[in-house]
All heavy atoms as an XYZ file, in Angstrom:
871
protein
N       9.121     53.049     -8.914
C       9.610     51.766     -8.475
C      11.138     51.785     -8.563
O      11.706     52.289     -9.521
C       9.031     50.661     -9.359
C       9.532     49.295     -9.015
S       8.793     47.982    -10.019
C       7.213     47.836     -9.234
N      11.765     51.224     -7.543
C      13.222     51.198     -7.469
C      13.700     49.766     -7.223
O      13.113     49.057     -6.414
C      13.698     52.094     -6.325
C      15.190     52.146     -6.156
C      15.575     53.102     -5.028
C      17.074     53.179     -4.885
N      17.474     54.155     -3.878
N      14.751     49.365     -7.950
C      15.347     48.052     -7.732
C      16.843     48.215     -7.530
O      17.524     48.834     -8.352
C      15.105     47.089     -8.909
C      13.620     46.815     -9.089
C      15.859     45.781     -8.684
C      13.303     45.875    -10.242
N      17.329     47.642     -6.440
C      18.764     47.539     -6.196
C      19.191     46.162     -6.678
O      18.647     45.150     -6.241
C      19.068     47.695     -4.706
C      20.502     47.363     -4.295
C      21.475     48.376     -4.889
C      20.627     47.314     -2.796
N      20.142     46.117     -7.599
C      20.695     44.862     -8.090
C      21.988     44.598     -7.323
O      22.888     45.430     -7.328
C      20.979     44.949     -9.591
C      19.735     45.086    -10.429
C      19.198     46.336    -10.702
C      19.100     43.972    -10.933
C      18.060     46.475    -11.475
C      17.947     44.091    -11.707
C      17.427     45.352    -11.978
N      22.078     43.455     -6.666
C      23.283     43.126     -5.904
C      24.440     42.864     -6.872
O      24.228     42.651     -8.074
C      23.069     41.885     -5.020
O      22.861     40.755     -5.872
C      21.914     42.078     -4.050
N      25.653     42.839     -6.331
C      26.829     42.565     -7.156
C      26.723     41.212     -7.851
O      27.120     41.065     -9.007
C      28.101     42.623     -6.310
C      28.414     44.030     -5.840
O      27.963     45.011     -6.436
N      29.176     44.137     -4.775
N      26.197     40.218     -7.145
C      26.047     38.886     -7.734
C      25.070     38.914     -8.911
O      25.312     38.285     -9.949
C      25.580     37.889     -6.677
N      23.970     39.649     -8.785
C      22.993     39.761     -9.878
C      23.592     40.526    -11.056
O      23.413     40.135    -12.211
C      21.724     40.442     -9.382
N      24.310     41.595    -10.775
C      24.938     42.387    -11.838
C      25.934     41.530    -12.613
O      25.995     41.577    -13.847
C      25.619     43.650    -11.257
C      26.467     44.352    -12.305
C      24.571     44.606    -10.702
N      26.710     40.717    -11.901
C      27.699     39.855    -12.556
C      27.034     38.857    -13.505
O      27.603     38.513    -14.541
C      28.525     39.120    -11.506
N      25.834     38.409    -13.182
C      25.121     37.465    -14.049
C      24.412     38.157    -15.206
O      24.318     37.612    -16.302
C      24.095     36.673    -13.229
C      24.701     35.710    -12.262
C      25.501     34.633    -12.953
O      25.074     34.062    -13.948
N      26.684     34.359    -12.437
N      23.893     39.365    -14.972
C      23.102     40.051    -15.991
C      23.944     40.831    -17.001
O      23.605     40.865    -18.186
C      22.101     40.999    -15.316
C      20.983     40.321    -14.541
C      20.229     41.326    -13.679
C      20.033     39.604    -15.498
N      25.010     41.447    -16.564
C      25.801     42.321    -17.438
C      26.281     41.625    -18.711
O      26.142     42.204    -19.799
C      26.978     42.937    -16.660
O      26.444     43.691    -15.569
C      27.795     43.852    -17.545
N      26.812     40.423    -18.658
C      27.242     39.778    -19.908
C      26.098     39.608    -20.921
O      26.303     39.686    -22.118
C      27.763     38.411    -19.454
C      28.130     38.596    -18.029
C      27.161     39.604    -17.492
N      24.907     39.406    -20.441
C      23.756     39.240    -21.343
C      23.420     40.541    -22.067
O      23.027     40.527    -23.229
C      22.556     38.705    -20.587
C      22.823     37.310    -20.029
C      21.652     36.830    -19.198
N      21.970     35.614    -18.508
C      21.672     34.395    -18.963
N      21.079     34.246    -20.112
N      21.991     33.336    -18.256
N      23.568     41.682    -21.377
C      23.354     42.971    -22.027
C      24.423     43.213    -23.080
O      24.140     43.680    -24.170
C      23.418     44.125    -21.015
C      22.262     44.154    -20.061
C      22.473     43.945    -18.712
C      20.985     44.397    -20.499
C      21.431     43.981    -17.817
C      19.925     44.433    -19.624
C      20.142     44.223    -18.278
N      25.658     42.901    -22.736
C      26.768     43.127    -23.657
C      26.636     42.262    -24.904
O      26.971     42.693    -26.001
C      28.103     42.845    -22.951
C      28.418     43.858    -21.874
C      29.624     43.491    -21.029
O      30.138     42.350    -21.158
O      30.051     44.331    -20.226
N      26.135     41.049    -24.760
C      25.997     40.142    -25.896
C      24.845     40.527    -26.820
O      24.937     40.368    -28.027
C      25.765     38.705    -25.405
C      26.948     38.099    -24.713
C      26.590     36.770    -24.044
O      25.468     36.301    -24.124
N      27.564     36.192    -23.363
N      23.755     41.027    -26.246
C      22.541     41.237    -27.032
C      22.160     42.698    -27.241
O      21.383     42.998    -28.137
C      21.341     40.547    -26.358
O      21.092     41.176    -25.098
C      21.595     39.063    -26.168
N      22.633     43.600    -26.394
C      22.191     44.993    -26.467
C      20.755     45.171    -25.986
O      20.113     46.174    -26.265
N      20.241     44.185    -25.273
C      18.850     44.190    -24.817
C      18.638     45.125    -23.640
O      19.581     45.584    -23.001
C      18.445     42.772    -24.425
N      17.365     45.402    -23.365
C      16.974     46.136    -22.162
C      16.317     45.143    -21.208
O      15.784     44.114    -21.626
C      16.012     47.310    -22.474
C      16.699     48.336    -23.337
C      14.722     46.839    -23.107
N      16.349     45.441    -19.926
C      15.820     44.570    -18.891
C      14.461     45.065    -18.423
O      14.274     46.258    -18.190
C      16.792     44.536    -17.702
C      16.444     43.600    -16.557
C      16.501     42.142    -17.009
C      17.401     43.825    -15.397
N      13.534     44.133    -18.283
C      12.193     44.468    -17.804
C      11.834     43.581    -16.626
O      12.091     42.371    -16.639
C      11.170     44.264    -18.930
C       9.738     44.538    -18.513
C       8.788     44.385    -19.677
C       7.356     44.650    -19.244
N       6.431     44.612    -20.385
N      11.242     44.186    -15.587
C      10.614     43.414    -14.521
C       9.205     43.133    -15.013
O       8.375     44.022    -15.145
C      10.575     44.182    -13.202
C       9.817     43.482    -12.077
C      10.476     42.156    -11.699
C       9.718     44.375    -10.853
N       8.973     41.885    -15.323
C       7.711     41.445    -15.897
C       6.834     40.857    -14.803
O       7.326     40.157    -13.913
C       8.021     40.379    -16.957
C       6.854     39.701    -17.655
C       6.136     40.692    -18.559
C       7.367     38.524    -18.475
N       5.557     41.159    -14.858
C       4.585     40.492    -13.994
C       3.768     39.607    -14.915
O       2.865     40.061    -15.604
C       3.725     41.523    -13.269
C       2.804     40.923    -12.233
C       3.318     40.452    -11.033
C       1.440     40.832    -12.443
C       2.483     39.886    -10.074
C       0.602     40.279    -11.491
C       1.122     39.814    -10.306
O       0.300     39.263     -9.355
N       4.141     38.350    -14.993
C       3.596     37.415    -15.964
C       2.280     36.823    -15.467
O       2.246     36.115    -14.469
C       4.626     36.304    -16.208
C       4.249     35.372    -17.336
O       3.237     35.631    -18.023
O       4.974     34.380    -17.533
N       1.195     37.113    -16.173
C      -0.117     36.590    -15.793
C      -0.628     35.554    -16.785
O      -1.710     35.018    -16.603
C      -1.147     37.736    -15.692
O      -1.225     38.406    -16.949
C      -0.765     38.719    -14.604
N       0.148     35.262    -17.813
C      -0.282     34.310    -18.836
C      -0.479     32.922    -18.229
O       0.419     32.359    -17.591
C       0.747     34.240    -19.955
C       0.253     33.443    -21.146
C       1.194     33.533    -22.326
O       1.767     34.611    -22.551
O       1.341     32.512    -22.996
N      -1.676     32.381    -18.404
C      -1.976     31.049    -17.894
C      -2.302     31.008    -16.411
O      -2.522     29.935    -15.863
N      -2.315     32.171    -15.750
C      -2.576     32.194    -14.303
C      -4.061     32.241    -13.968
O      -4.451     31.950    -12.854
C      -1.877     33.401    -13.661
S      -0.094     33.273    -13.676
N      -4.890     32.655    -14.914
C      -6.323     32.692    -14.683
C      -6.812     33.971    -14.025
O      -7.952     34.354    -14.181
N      -5.940     34.642    -13.280
C      -6.341     35.858    -12.574
C      -5.116     36.751    -12.420
O      -4.014     36.270    -12.144
C      -6.895     35.490    -11.203
S      -7.372     36.897    -10.200
N      -5.305     38.044    -12.576
C      -4.165     38.965    -12.517
C      -3.464     38.940    -11.160
O      -2.261     39.141    -11.090
C      -4.589     40.396    -12.918
C      -5.408     41.050    -11.810
C      -3.392     41.252    -13.260
N      -4.173     38.637    -10.084
C      -3.522     38.611     -8.767
C      -2.687     37.350     -8.556
O      -1.975     37.235     -7.574
C      -4.534     38.780     -7.598
C      -5.205     40.128     -7.655
C      -5.544     37.664     -7.582
N      -2.748     36.416     -9.492
C      -1.957     35.191     -9.397
C      -0.708     35.255    -10.273
O      -0.097     34.235    -10.560
C      -2.807     33.986     -9.824
O      -3.898     33.841     -8.970
N      -0.323     36.447    -10.711
C       0.824     36.606    -11.584
C       2.139     36.213    -10.927
O       2.235     36.099     -9.701
N       3.138     36.013    -11.768
C       4.452     35.578    -11.318
C       5.488     36.587    -11.824
O       5.534     36.876    -13.019
C       4.770     34.180    -11.877
C       6.158     33.733    -11.475
C       3.723     33.172    -11.434
N       6.329     37.138    -10.938
C       7.352     38.060    -11.408
C       8.455     37.326    -12.158
O       8.758     36.164    -11.873
C       7.887     38.704    -10.131
C       7.528     37.775     -9.036
C       6.327     37.005     -9.483
N       9.039     38.026    -13.134
C      10.155     37.477    -13.905
C      10.966     38.651    -14.438
O      10.478     39.785    -14.506
C       9.643     36.619    -15.060
N      12.193     38.377    -14.811
C      13.007     39.343    -15.530
C      12.974     38.951    -16.995
O      12.988     37.764    -17.327
C      14.452     39.334    -15.021
C      14.666     39.792    -13.591
C      16.128     39.578    -13.192
C      14.283     41.252    -13.431
N      12.942     39.957    -17.869
C      12.883     39.669    -19.294
C      13.834     40.584    -20.043
O      13.895     41.789    -19.763
C      11.457     39.873    -19.808
C      11.271     39.523    -21.256
C       9.820     39.668    -21.702
O       9.058     40.444    -21.136
N       9.451     38.921    -22.720
N      14.578     40.016    -20.969
C      15.425     40.798    -21.854
C      14.634     41.092    -23.118
O      14.081     40.183    -23.742
C      16.706     40.038    -22.203
C      17.659     39.778    -21.044
C      18.849     38.940    -21.513
C      18.150     41.071    -20.429
N      14.577     42.367    -23.496
C      13.820     42.801    -24.669
C      14.715     43.597    -25.607
O      15.652     44.264    -25.165
C      12.650     43.695    -24.250
C      11.576     43.094    -23.355
C      10.632     44.186    -22.873
C      10.809     42.033    -24.118
N      14.371     43.568    -26.899
C      15.082     44.406    -27.860
C      14.867     45.884    -27.544
O      15.765     46.701    -27.686
C      14.616     44.117    -29.286
C      15.048     42.742    -29.761
O      16.112     42.259    -29.324
O      14.315     42.140    -30.571
N      13.642     46.200    -27.123
C      13.292     47.575    -26.749
C      12.074     47.534    -25.835
O      11.312     46.563    -25.857
C      13.005     48.419    -27.984
C      11.869     47.907    -28.819
C      11.676     48.683    -30.113
O      12.653     49.235    -30.632
O      10.539     48.721    -30.588
N      11.882     48.576    -25.028
C      10.707     48.597    -24.141
C       9.418     48.659    -24.949
O       9.398     49.176    -26.067
C      10.885     49.867    -23.304
C      12.134     50.510    -23.758
C      12.723     49.730    -24.869
N       8.347     48.142    -24.367
C       7.036     48.188    -25.004
C       6.385     49.547    -24.839
O       6.849     50.391    -24.062
N       5.279     49.780    -25.536
C       4.615     51.091    -25.487
C       4.064     51.452    -24.109
O       3.929     52.640    -23.799
C       3.494     50.962    -26.513
C       3.296     49.498    -26.710
C       4.608     48.848    -26.420
N       3.759     50.455    -23.284
C       3.219     50.711    -21.948
C       4.287     50.682    -20.863
O       3.980     50.857    -19.685
C       2.133     49.692    -21.605
C       0.932     49.799    -22.533
O       0.637     50.916    -22.994
O       0.298     48.759    -22.799
N       5.537     50.431    -21.236
C       6.610     50.309    -20.252
C       7.122     51.667    -19.803
O       7.157     52.616    -20.574
C       7.782     49.499    -20.827
C       7.411     48.047    -21.058
O       6.405     47.586    -20.491
O       8.131     47.372    -21.818
N       7.501     51.714    -18.544
C       8.062     52.927    -17.936
C       9.398     52.548    -17.308
O       9.535     51.467    -16.721
C       7.106     53.447    -16.870
C       7.594     54.671    -16.145
C       6.581     55.129    -15.091
O       5.487     54.595    -14.969
N       6.963     56.112    -14.329
N      10.366     53.441    -17.412
C      11.662     53.147    -16.824
C      11.602     53.352    -15.317
O      11.088     54.355    -14.825
C      12.757     54.021    -17.423
C      14.134     53.557    -17.009
C      15.237     54.143    -17.870
O      15.051     55.154    -18.508
N      16.393     53.503    -17.873
N      12.111     52.366    -14.584
C      12.194     52.464    -13.139
C      13.566     52.963    -12.736
O      14.446     53.176    -13.573
N      13.735     53.139    -11.442
C      15.032     53.571    -10.912
C      15.825     52.324    -10.535
O      15.573     51.696     -9.517
C      14.822     54.469     -9.690
C      16.102     55.011     -9.132
C      15.880     55.849     -7.881
O      14.738     56.231     -7.586
O      16.884     56.085     -7.190
N      16.762     51.957    -11.374
C      17.576     50.775    -11.135
C      18.981     51.151    -10.707
O      19.581     52.052    -11.275
N      19.492     50.475     -9.696
C      20.835     50.745     -9.185
C      21.596     49.430     -9.145
O      21.188     48.524     -8.430
C      20.774     51.346     -7.760
C      22.160     51.597     -7.228
C      19.935     52.614     -7.741
N      22.646     49.212     -9.895
C      23.235     50.081    -10.905
C      22.730     49.808    -12.326
O      23.200     50.427    -13.270
C      24.722     49.730    -10.817
C      24.732     48.278    -10.508
C      23.520     48.073     -9.604
N      21.774     48.889    -12.497
C      21.266     48.568    -13.833
C      19.927     49.240    -14.095
O      19.082     49.325    -13.201
C      21.084     47.048    -13.982
C      22.324     46.185    -13.797
C      21.940     44.705    -13.857
C      23.368     46.507    -14.846
N      19.729     49.680    -15.314
C      18.439     50.252    -15.711
C      17.440     49.116    -15.935
O      17.816     48.010    -16.328
C      18.598     51.067    -16.990
N      16.169     49.397    -15.691
C      15.131     48.405    -15.957
C      13.834     49.118    -16.321
O      13.651     50.303    -16.050
C      14.908     47.481    -14.746
C      14.099     48.095    -13.644
C      12.746     47.844    -13.536
C      14.684     48.940    -12.721
C      11.989     48.422    -12.519
C      13.944     49.521    -11.700
C      12.592     49.253    -11.601
N      12.941     48.379    -16.934
C      11.621     48.863    -17.333
C      10.564     48.015    -16.632
O      10.829     46.890    -16.207
C      11.463     48.757    -18.849
C      12.422     49.642    -19.584
C      13.736     49.366    -19.865
C      12.168     50.938    -20.081
N      14.300     50.431    -20.523
C      13.362     51.412    -20.674
C      11.053     51.763    -20.100
C      13.469     52.651    -21.274
C      11.157     53.002    -20.702
C      12.341     53.433    -21.276
N       9.352     48.543    -16.544
C       8.236     47.806    -15.964
C       6.929     48.418    -16.462
O       6.928     49.504    -17.031
C       8.284     47.839    -14.431
C       8.011     49.196    -13.860
N       8.923     50.228    -13.899
C       6.913     49.706    -13.255
C       8.401     51.301    -13.330
N       7.188     51.007    -12.936
N       5.834     47.699    -16.253
C       4.516     48.225    -16.596
C       3.901     48.822    -15.339
O       3.669     48.097    -14.360
C       3.622     47.114    -17.145
C       4.083     46.601    -18.495
C       3.186     45.514    -19.034
O       1.967     45.746    -19.159
O       3.714     44.422    -19.309
N       3.628     50.135    -15.330
C       3.113     50.796    -14.123
C       1.836     50.173    -13.560
O       1.623     50.198    -12.357
C       2.856     52.233    -14.585
C       3.770     52.425    -15.749
C       3.858     51.080    -16.413
N       1.013     49.568    -14.400
C      -0.250     48.985    -13.904
C      -0.015     47.816    -12.940
O      -0.908     47.441    -12.183
C      -1.138     48.548    -15.061
C      -0.557     47.436    -15.897
C      -1.394     47.189    -17.139
N      -0.699     46.279    -18.029
C      -1.287     45.291    -18.657
N      -2.569     45.087    -18.487
N      -0.596     44.521    -19.458
N       1.201     47.243    -12.948
C       1.508     46.120    -12.058
C       2.278     46.547    -10.810
O       2.617     45.704     -9.977
C       2.281     45.031    -12.802
C       1.477     44.375    -13.892
C       1.953     44.355    -15.191
C       0.252     43.794    -13.622
C       1.211     43.754    -16.205
C      -0.498     43.195    -14.619
C      -0.014     43.175    -15.920
N       2.553     47.828    -10.652
C       3.279     48.312     -9.467
C       2.560     47.956     -8.175
O       3.197     47.775     -7.142
C       3.470     49.828     -9.524
C       4.561     50.272    -10.451
C       4.776     51.779    -10.417
O       4.244     52.463     -9.505
O       5.470     52.273    -11.306
N       1.262     47.848     -8.235
C       0.464     47.564     -7.045
C       0.852     46.230     -6.384
O       0.663     46.034     -5.191
C      -1.045     47.581     -7.381
C      -1.870     47.584     -6.101
C      -1.426     46.435     -8.290
C      -3.314     47.923     -6.287
N       1.434     45.324     -7.152
C       1.800     44.011     -6.619
C       3.187     43.982     -5.989
O       3.613     42.947     -5.469
C       1.712     42.956     -7.727
C       0.325     42.823     -8.282
C       0.042     43.230     -9.570
C      -0.705     42.318     -7.505
C      -1.242     43.127    -10.083
C      -1.999     42.218     -8.006
C      -2.264     42.623     -9.298
N       3.884     45.120     -6.016
C       5.244     45.189     -5.489
C       5.392     46.358     -4.528
O       4.676     47.345     -4.624
C       6.253     45.382     -6.633
C       6.245     44.286     -7.649
C       5.693     44.489     -8.900
C       6.793     43.044     -7.365
C       5.683     43.480     -9.851
C       6.789     42.030     -8.311
C       6.231     42.253     -9.556
N       6.360     46.244     -3.636
C       6.717     47.361     -2.774
C       7.526     48.362     -3.593
O       8.096     48.004     -4.629
C       7.519     46.852     -1.581
C       6.658     45.991     -0.660
C       7.450     45.345      0.441
O       8.062     46.084      1.232
O       7.461     44.106      0.500
N       7.613     49.613     -3.146
C       8.321     50.633     -3.921
C       9.819     50.361     -4.101
O      10.407     50.780     -5.093
C       8.112     51.920     -3.126
C       6.935     51.655     -2.256
C       6.922     50.188     -1.989
N      10.443     49.653     -3.141
C      11.870     49.365     -3.238
C      12.100     47.854     -3.157
O      11.710     47.213     -2.188
C      12.643     50.080     -2.131
C      12.588     51.589     -2.285
C      13.492     52.317     -1.324
O      14.367     51.680     -0.706
O      13.322     53.540     -1.198
N      12.734     47.327     -4.195
C      12.982     45.891     -4.304
C      14.473     45.622     -4.450
O      15.245     46.533     -4.753
C      12.262     45.333     -5.540
C      10.750     45.557     -5.595
C      10.224     45.194     -6.974
C      10.057     44.749     -4.522
N      14.841     44.363     -4.278
C      16.230     43.921     -4.464
C      16.206     42.689     -5.367
O      15.413     41.779     -5.151
C      16.896     43.553     -3.117
C      18.281     42.966     -3.340
C      16.969     44.765     -2.202
N      17.069     42.684     -6.383
C      17.293     41.490     -7.188
C      18.674     40.973     -6.822
O      19.667     41.691     -6.913
C      17.198     41.780     -8.699
C      17.657     40.567     -9.507
C      15.774     42.154     -9.086
N      18.716     39.724     -6.371
C      19.959     39.085     -5.957
C      20.152     37.833     -6.803
O      19.256     37.422     -7.548
C      19.874     38.727     -4.471
C      21.233     38.457     -3.830
O      22.261     38.520     -4.532
O      21.254     38.176     -2.625
N      21.319     37.221     -6.681
C      21.605     35.970     -7.387
C      22.261     35.009     -6.416
O      23.200     35.375     -5.712
C      22.524     36.217     -8.582
C      22.765     34.976     -9.410
C      21.800     34.539    -10.304
C      23.930     34.239     -9.285
C      21.993     33.387    -11.059
C      24.133     33.084    -10.036
C      23.162     32.669    -10.918
O      23.356     31.532    -11.667
N      21.757     33.776     -6.378
C      22.312     32.739     -5.523
C      23.214     31.855     -6.379
O      22.735     31.090     -7.222
C      21.181     31.912     -4.901
C      21.681     30.856     -3.944
O      22.646     30.155     -4.221
N      21.004     30.740     -2.815
N      24.513     31.962     -6.166
C      25.498     31.197     -6.946
C      25.304     29.692     -6.780
O      25.410     28.936     -7.733
C      26.924     31.569     -6.510
C      27.335     32.975     -6.850
C      27.733     33.146     -8.303
O      27.973     32.139     -8.998
O      27.797     34.299     -8.744
N      25.029     29.265     -5.556
C      24.896     27.844     -5.261
C      23.719     27.209     -6.010
O      23.818     26.119     -6.562
C      24.722     27.661     -3.754
C      24.937     26.270     -3.256
C      24.935     26.247     -1.734
O      25.891     26.759     -1.132
O      23.954     25.710     -1.179
N      22.594     27.907     -6.027
C      21.392     27.386     -6.689
C      21.261     27.857     -8.142
O      20.361     27.415     -8.851
C      20.147     27.806     -5.911
C      20.079     27.151     -4.567
C      18.795     27.500     -3.887
N      18.715     26.831     -2.608
C      17.859     27.144     -1.670
N      16.999     28.115     -1.877
N      17.855     26.501     -0.539
N      22.098     28.805     -8.512
C      22.117     29.359     -9.863
C      20.770     29.948    -10.268
O      20.233     29.661    -11.336
C      22.578     28.296    -10.859
C      23.968     27.771    -10.533
C      24.409     26.708    -11.454
N      24.559     27.293    -12.791
C      24.764     26.607    -13.882
N      24.859     25.308    -13.828
N      24.894     27.203    -15.039
N      20.207     30.790     -9.366
C      18.948     31.449     -9.695
C      18.873     32.835     -9.079
O      19.560     33.157     -8.116
C      17.753     30.586     -9.281
C      17.717     30.287     -7.811
O      18.695     30.482     -7.106
N      16.587     29.812     -7.331
N      18.019     33.662     -9.684
C      17.790     35.021     -9.206
C      16.730     35.015     -8.115
O      15.892     34.107     -8.042
C      17.330     35.916    -10.364
C      18.408     36.175    -11.372
C      18.505     35.401    -12.511
C      19.333     37.182    -11.183
C      19.500     35.623    -13.450
C      20.337     37.418    -12.108
C      20.418     36.631    -13.242
N      16.771     36.049     -7.278
C      15.839     36.201     -6.157
C      15.275     37.619     -6.215
O      16.027     38.576     -6.419
C      16.566     35.995     -4.815
C      17.220     34.617     -4.777
C      15.619     36.190     -3.636
C      18.340     34.505     -3.770
N      13.963     37.753     -6.040
C      13.326     39.064     -5.938
C      12.807     39.194     -4.515
O      12.016     38.358     -4.055
C      12.180     39.208     -6.934
C      11.440     40.538     -6.890
C      12.362     41.697     -7.287
C      10.207     40.501     -7.792
N      13.272     40.241     -3.819
C      12.892     40.412     -2.421
C      12.802     41.889     -2.079
O      13.161     42.758     -2.870
C      13.898     39.709     -1.510
C      15.328     40.206     -1.674
C      16.307     39.343     -0.888
C      17.744     39.780     -1.139
N      18.699     38.955     -0.388
N      12.317     42.148     -0.879
C      12.286     43.499     -0.313
C      12.707     43.384      1.142
O      13.065     42.308      1.608
C      10.880     44.095     -0.429
O       9.996     43.404      0.435
N      12.623     44.465      1.873
C      12.956     44.421      3.292
C      11.962     43.573      4.090
O      12.292     43.062      5.145
C      12.996     45.829      3.884
C      14.234     46.597      3.463
O      15.206     45.957      3.011
O      14.222     47.838      3.579
N      10.746     43.419      3.572
C       9.731     42.718      4.362
C       9.318     41.352      3.826
O       8.581     40.641      4.500
C       8.491     43.599      4.507
O       7.953     43.893      3.241
N       9.749     40.988      2.619
C       9.329     39.683      2.099
C      10.205     39.217      0.943
O      10.918     40.001      0.339
C       7.873     39.722      1.640
C       7.620     40.605      0.436
C       6.166     40.562     -0.001
O       5.595     39.484     -0.175
N       5.560     41.719     -0.154
N      10.093     37.937      0.653
C      10.702     37.363     -0.537
C       9.566     37.104     -1.521
O       8.645     36.343     -1.228
C      11.444     36.047     -0.216
C      12.624     36.324      0.717
C      11.927     35.380     -1.508
C      13.335     35.079      1.211
N       9.627     37.762     -2.682
C       8.602     37.557     -3.698
C       8.788     36.206     -4.375
O       7.835     35.491     -4.615
C       8.636     38.678     -4.740
C       8.132     39.987     -4.199
C       8.981     40.883     -3.573
C       6.792     40.318     -4.298
C       8.515     42.082     -3.069
C       6.309     41.513     -3.789
C       7.180     42.391     -3.165
O       6.707     43.572     -2.662
N      10.028     35.884     -4.714
C      10.355     34.575     -5.266
C      11.855     34.336     -5.146
O      12.644     35.258     -5.335
C       9.912     34.413     -6.741
O      10.267     33.100     -7.191
C      10.553     35.447     -7.642
N      12.210     33.120     -4.801
C      13.628     32.773     -4.765
C      14.020     31.993     -6.019
O      15.090     31.405     -6.086
C      13.999     32.011     -3.498
C      13.227     30.730     -3.333
O      12.476     30.332     -4.214
N      13.401     30.084     -2.201
N      13.122     32.015     -7.012
C      13.369     31.406     -8.328
C      12.882     32.351     -9.420
O      12.053     31.986    -10.256
C      12.659     30.064     -8.439
C      13.261     29.043     -7.511
C      12.706     27.672     -7.776
N      13.392     26.736     -6.894
C      12.778     25.817     -6.204
N      11.487     25.677     -6.282
N      13.476     25.016     -5.429
N      13.406     33.548     -9.406
C      13.029     34.564    -10.394
C      13.586     34.166    -11.756
O      14.790     34.056    -11.937
C      13.592     35.922     -9.953
C      13.242     37.124    -10.805
C      11.727     37.407    -10.754
C      14.014     38.342    -10.335
N      12.691     33.926    -12.696
C      13.104     33.502    -14.036
C      13.704     34.673    -14.816
O      13.304     35.815    -14.644
C      11.904     32.961    -14.827
C      11.350     31.691    -14.259
C      10.138     31.209    -15.022
N       9.095     32.252    -15.010
C       8.253     32.493    -15.997
N       8.286     31.794    -17.092
N       7.348     33.441    -15.899
N      14.636     34.354    -15.680
C      15.187     35.316    -16.627
C      14.810     34.833    -18.019
O      15.306     33.814    -18.492
C      16.704     35.437    -16.502
C      17.364     36.361    -17.511
C      16.851     37.795    -17.373
C      18.874     36.331    -17.377
N      13.875     35.547    -18.635
C      13.414     35.209    -19.975
C      14.312     35.911    -20.982
O      14.438     37.125    -20.948
C      11.956     35.644    -20.166
C      10.989     35.143    -19.089
C       9.623     35.775    -19.249
C      10.900     33.633    -19.119
N      14.929     35.145    -21.841
C      15.946     35.719    -22.729
C      15.491     35.878    -24.173
O      16.278     36.242    -25.031
C      17.224     34.863    -22.701
O      16.889     33.527    -23.049
C      17.849     34.906    -21.316
N      14.225     35.600    -24.465
C      13.689     35.852    -25.806
C      13.534     37.358    -25.931
O      12.650     37.957    -25.330
C      12.356     35.149    -25.986
C      11.761     35.367    -27.366
O      12.446     35.940    -28.229
O      10.614     34.946    -27.571
N      14.392     38.011    -26.691
C      14.447     39.475    -26.712
C      13.400     40.126    -27.604
O      13.380     41.344    -27.724
C      15.841     39.969    -27.146
O      16.115     39.467    -28.455
C      16.906     39.543    -26.165
N      12.525     39.380    -28.221
C      11.493     39.993    -29.068
C      10.523     40.781    -28.201
O      10.023     40.305    -27.212
C      10.772     38.922    -29.857
C      11.671     38.259    -30.868
C      10.901     37.322    -31.741
C      11.785     36.779    -32.814
N      12.497     35.594    -32.477
N      10.277     42.011    -28.593
C       9.392     42.916    -27.825
C       7.945     42.519    -27.945
O       7.510     42.002    -28.915
C       9.553     44.349    -28.312
O      10.896     44.743    -28.232
């Protein structure tokens, strides 16, 4: 899995890494969804990757993800940031996954 982080997204995320020393994870959150196919993507800052996490190819930021959820995403994604709306966007060349990508900042693994 590969994610290109736009300059706007990097500008928003980099200070958080510098402040906390956290790692970034693309999370597929299924808690409370009732079914795994109803999951919601999110970004999460963690103290360290979990035992099931695998490092993806992030440009220019490193990120982790759980390989079992790759099926819900295309191989190449883009994380952008909308300054006007003050939110992250997860998209690909063929679709927008969410234009309100949450950033979870509880760094506990």
